[in-house]
Structure formats: structure tokens, C-alpha cells
C-alpha positions, 0 to 999 in steps of 0.5 A, spaced: 048 700 087 051 698 079 054 692 076 061 692 073 060 688 066 067 684 065 068 683 058 069 676 056 075 673 054 077 672 047 079 664 045 085 666 043 086 669 051 084 663 054 082 655 053 074 654 052 071 652 058 068 646 059 060 646 061 054 641 062 048 644 064 050 651 065 055 649 070 062 650 069 066 644 070 074 646 068 078 649 063 079 644 057 086 643 059 090 637 063 088 630 063 080 628 065 075 622 065 068 622 064 065 620 070 057 620 072 052 616 077 049 610 075 042 610 074 039 605 078 043 605 084 047 612 084 053 609 085 059 614 081 061 610 075 067 612 070 067 611 063 072 605 060 075 605 053 069 601 050 064 605 053 062 602 058 061 604 065 065 602 071 066 603 079 074 602 078 077 609 077 083 606 074 080 603 069 077 609 067 079 612 060 084 618 060 083 623 055 086 630 054 082 636 050 078 634 043 078 627 045 075 629 053 069 633 049 067 627 044 067 622 050 063 627 054 058 628 048 058 620 048 055 620 056 051 625 055 046 621 050 047 614 055 041 616 059 038 610 060 044 608 064 048 614 067 045 620 070 049 628 071 056 625 067 061 630 067 069 631 065 073 631 071 080 633 072 085 627 074 092 625 075 097 619 073 100 619 080 105 613 082 099 610 086 094 610 080 089 615 077 087 619 083 082 627 082 085 633 081 085 640 083 080 643 087 074 639 086 079 632 089 075 633 096 068 633 092 070 626 087 072 623 094 066 625 097 061 623 091 066 616 091 066 614 098 059 617 101 059 622 106 065 624 111 063 620 117 066 614 121 068 608 116 063 604 119 057 608 118 058 609 111 059 605 104 066 602 107 061 598 112 058 595 107 065 593 103 062 598 097 068 603 098 
């Protein structure tokens, strides 16, 4: 069996891919927010304008391009408060900020907990 080697895309052809910990998180285009899990309890949090963390997606700082990378760089140094920060694609809809793209379901599950009956998940404890 032989493997086919694909020539890498040049920067002029495609936007740079953003990667955290070796996992590709998307292309450096579109609206992004920085998300992570709070270290003390694992709750999903989002970065705010004043470099704090909030559970409220609507309060997150929305950025694009190089600004997104700068916020992510800062989040990666905040090891005492969060774990696993990365850039998440978002969309500003009429109903507010929401996850966008292929990762939408993943982000909803991260935020709300497993896809089980609401009476058994975080929703039942008033944390959703």
C-alpha cells in the first residue's frame, strides 16, 4: 500500500489554519470567540472584553482574524483559571450570539451537558 502525499496549500491560496494542541479548530476567517472550561468545576466559559471569563455566551468578546489569535494567546497563558481554550466559530443572529458551523452541535452539548432528558442534566439543577 502506498500513501499519496498531498502538496500543502500555500498561504496565498488559503487562510492560515488555527490550531491548538495540534487539533485544527477552523480557518482564520469569520467571527470567533475564545471558549474554555473553568478549571475548578469544568463549566464552559467564554472570554470577555476585560479578559475575564463568563458562563454567558452573549457576554463573550467577538473578534475576527489577528484579534482572535491575540485573545487566544492570552487565554493559553491563563492556566490557573481555565483549561483547553480554543477559538469557536459564532454567528450574531437576531436571537443573539450562537455557535456556528460544523461545531454547533458539539458546542451546544459542551454547554448544556449530555443529550439526555432535561430532568437529568444540568438543566434540572438550574445551571443551563
